[in-house]
C-alpha positions in Angstrom: -70.5 -51.5 -40.5 -69.1 -53.1 -43.6 -65.4 -54.0 -43.1 -64.7 -52.7 -46.7 -66.1 -49.3 -45.7 -63.9 -49.2 -42.6 -60.8 -50.1 -44.7 -61.6 -47.4 -47.2 -62.0 -44.8 -44.5 -58.8 -45.8 -42.7 -56.9 -45.8 -46.0 -58.3 -42.4 -47.0 -57.4 -41.0 -43.6 -53.8 -42.4 -43.9 -53.5 -40.9 -47.4 -54.8 -37.6 -46.2 -52.3 -37.7 -43.3 -49.5 -38.5 -45.7 -50.5 -35.7 -48.0 -50.6 -33.2 -45.2 -47.2 -34.4 -44.0 -45.9 -34.0 -47.6 -47.3 -30.5 -47.9 -45.9 -29.6 -44.5 -42.5 -30.9 -45.5 -42.6 -29.0 -48.7 -43.6 -25.8 -46.8 -40.8 -26.3 -44.3 -38.4 -26.9 -47.2 -39.5 -23.7 -48.9 -39.2 -21.7 -45.7 -35.7 -23.1 -45.1 -34.8 -22.4 -48.7 -36.2 -18.9 -48.4 -34.2 -18.3 -45.2 -31.0 -19.5 -46.9 -31.7 -17.3 -49.9 -32.3 -14.3 -47.6 -29.0 -15.0 -45.8 -27.2 -15.4 -49.1 -28.6 -12.0 -50.3 -27.5 -10.3 -47.2 -24.1 -11.9 -47.4 -23.8 -10.7 -51.0 -24.5 -7.1 -50.0 -22.0 -7.4 -47.1 -19.4 -8.9 -49.5 -19.8 -5.9 -51.9 -19.5 -3.5 -48.9 -16.4 -5.3 -47.7 -14.8 -5.5 -51.1 -15.3 -1.7 -51.6 -13.7 -1.0 -48.2 -10.8 -3.3 -49.0 -10.3 -1.6 -52.4 -10.3 1.8 -50.7 -7.6 0.6 -48.3 -5.4 -0.6 -51.2 -5.8 2.6 -53.2 -5.1 4.7 -50.1 -1.9 2.7 -49.5 -0.8 3.5 -53.1 -1.7 7.2 -52.6 0.3 7.4 -49.4 3.3 5.9 -51.1 3.1 8.4 -53.9 2.2 11.6 -52.1 3.1 11.1 -48.4 0.6 12.7 -46.0 -2.5 11.0 -47.3 -5.0 12.9 -45.0 -3.7 16.4 -45.8 -3.4 15.7 -49.6 -6.7 14.0 -49.8 -8.3 17.1 -48.2 -6.6 19.3 -50.9 -8.3 17.2 -53.6 -11.7 17.3 -51.9 -11.5 21.1 -51.5 -10.4 21.5 -55.1 -13.4 19.6 -56.5 -15.9 20.9 -53.9 -16.8 17.3 -52.9 -18.1 16.4 -56.4 -15.8 13.3 -56.7 -15.8 10.4 -54.2 -12.7 9.8 -52.2 -12.2 6.5 -54.0 -12.1 8.3 -57.4 -10.0 11.1 -56.1 -7.4 8.6 -54.9 -7.6 6.6 -58.1 -7.2 9.7 -60.3 -4.2 10.9 -58.3 -2.6 7.5 -58.4 -3.1 7.2 -62.2 -1.6 10.7 -62.7 1.4 9.7 -60.7 1.9 6.2 -62.1 1.5 7.3 -65.7 3.9 10.2 -65.3 1.4 13.0 -65.8 2.3 14.6 -62.5 3.5 13.8 -59.0 2.5 17.3 -57.7 -0.7 17.1 -55.6 -1.5 20.8 -56.2 -1.1 20.3 -59.9 -3.3 17.3 -59.9 -5.9 19.2 -57.9 -5.9 21.9 -60.6 -6.3 19.2 -63.3 -9.4 18.0 -61.4 -10.8 21.5 -61.2 -10.3 21.9 -65.0 -12.0 18.5 -65.5 -14.9 19.7 -63.5 -15.4 22.8 -65.7 -14.9 20.9 -68.9 -17.3 18.2 -67.7 -20.0 20.9 -67.3 -19.4 22.1 -70.9 -19.6 18.6 -72.3 -22.5 17.4 -70.2 -20.5 14.6 -68.6 -19.4 13.9 -65.0 -16.3 15.4 -63.5 -14.9 11.9 -63.1 -15.5 11.0 -66.8 -14.0 14.3 -67.9 -10.9 13.7 -65.8 -10.4 10.2 -67.1 -10.7 11.3 -70.7 -8.4 14.3 -70.1 -5.8 12.2 -68.4 -5.7 9.8 -71.4 -5.6 12.7 -73.8 -2.6 14.4 -72.0 -0.6 11.3 -72.9 -1.5 11.8 -76.6 -1.9 15.6 -77.0 -3.6 15.4 -80.4 -6.6 13.8 -78.6 -7.1 17.0 -76.5 -9.1 18.5 -79.4 -11.9 16.1 -78.6 -12.2 17.7 -75.2 -12.3 21.2 -76.7 -8.7 22.2 -76.2 -7.1 24.3 -78.8 -4.3 22.3 -80.5 -2.7 24.1 -83.5 -2.4 21.7 -86.5 1.4 22.1 -86.7 1.7 21.2 -83.0 -0.5 18.2 -83.3 1.6 16.9 -86.3 4.8 17.6 -84.4 3.6 15.6 -81.4 3.6 12.4 -83.5 7.4 12.5 -83.6 7.9 13.3 -80.0 8.9 10.9 -77.2 6.4 9.7 -74.7 7.8 12.1 -72.1 7.8 15.0 -74.5 4.1 14.3 -75.4 3.1 14.2 -71.7 4.9 17.5 -71.0 3.2 19.2 -74.0 -0.2 17.8 -73.2 0.1 18.8 -69.5 1.2 22.3 -70.5 -1.7 22.8 -72.9 -4.3 21.6 -70.3 -2.9 23.7 -67.5 -2.4 26.9 -69.5 -5.8 26.8 -71.3 -7.5 25.3 -68.2 -6.4 28.2 -66.0 -8.3 30.6 -68.2 -11.3 28.3 -68.1 -11.2 28.4 -64.3 -11.2 32.2 -64.3 -14.1 32.3 -66.7 -16.1 30.0 -64.4 -14.9 31.5 -61.1 -18.3 33.3 -60.4 -20.6 30.7 -62.0 -21.8 29.3 -58.7 -23.0 25.7 -58.0 -25.3 24.1 -60.6 -28.0 21.4 -60.0 -25.6 19.0 -61.7 -22.9 19.9 -59.1 -25.3 19.2 -56.3 -26.2 15.8 -57.8 -22.5 14.9 -58.1 -21.9 16.0 -54.5 -24.7 13.9 -53.2 -23.5 10.8 -55.1 -19.9 11.4 -53.9 -21.1 11.8 -50.3 -23.1 8.6 -50.6 -20.1 6.7 -52.0 -17.9 8.0 -49.2 -20.5 6.9 -46.6 -20.5 3.4 -48.0 -16.7 3.4 -47.9 -16.7 4.5 -44.2 -19.3 1.9 -43.2 -17.4 -0.8 -45.0 -14.2 0.0 -43.2 -16.0 0.1 -39.8 -17.6 -3.3 -40.3 -14.9 -5.0 -42.3 -13.8 -7.4 -39.5 -17.4 -8.4 -38.9 -18.1 -8.7 -42.6 -15.1 -11.0 -43.0 -16.4 -13.4 -40.3 -20.0 -13.4 -41.7 -18.7 -14.2 -45.2 -16.6 -17.0 -43.9 -19.6 -18.6 -42.1 -21.9 -18.2 -45.1 -19.2 -19.7 -47.4 -19.2 -22.8 -45.1 -23.0 -23.0 -45.2 -22.9 -22.8 -49.0 -20.4 -25.6 -49.1 -22.6 -27.7 -46.9 -25.7 -27.1 -49.1 -23.8 -27.8 -52.2 -22.7 -31.2 -50.9 -26.4 -32.1 -50.6 -26.9 -31.9 -54.3 -23.6 -33.4 -55.5 
């Protein structure tokens, strides 16, 4: 056989072998990259879960400081809203009401949340959105008109010259007095489909919070390990 033909065949075989090795290396690299990406995606989800659990713990601490018995008082808020607002939002709303000076009375805050639930139905918005808007409006009573509360023109004009404390007191009185009638009007309305959707979302949010708190120690360890892995990978490209 011609030596040139032998050399060509050997060279071709070597080139094919090198090509296969290169392809295998690329595949191995892609598999490794895909594995790292999958780990990173799981770590990101665990981070979000852990962050929500940590936020819930912080908000609960503030709630306990403002209202004392956190378990009993949280139950009052849950019962008042029929489970339509997540624990996180209930705690945040109560803390906001306390810190902004709207009210430190948990029963009063529970009533405000019930009023927000009714007004939310009428406006086609969630209970949470209605409560947030109502809380802001209580601090500036003239804004309560936007939520359908009856504010006499003279009273709205007079509020402009009031102190912040006086405006809060007036806004709270308007919402509680007119809201009480609203609650009576809706007492026998029953649960709507929208209520059921809100309950489902709140239940889901609460479940995520519970799971996050249960696995927070494990999540903390996993995130620390993945962070080290990310630092090592980053060093390869810098």
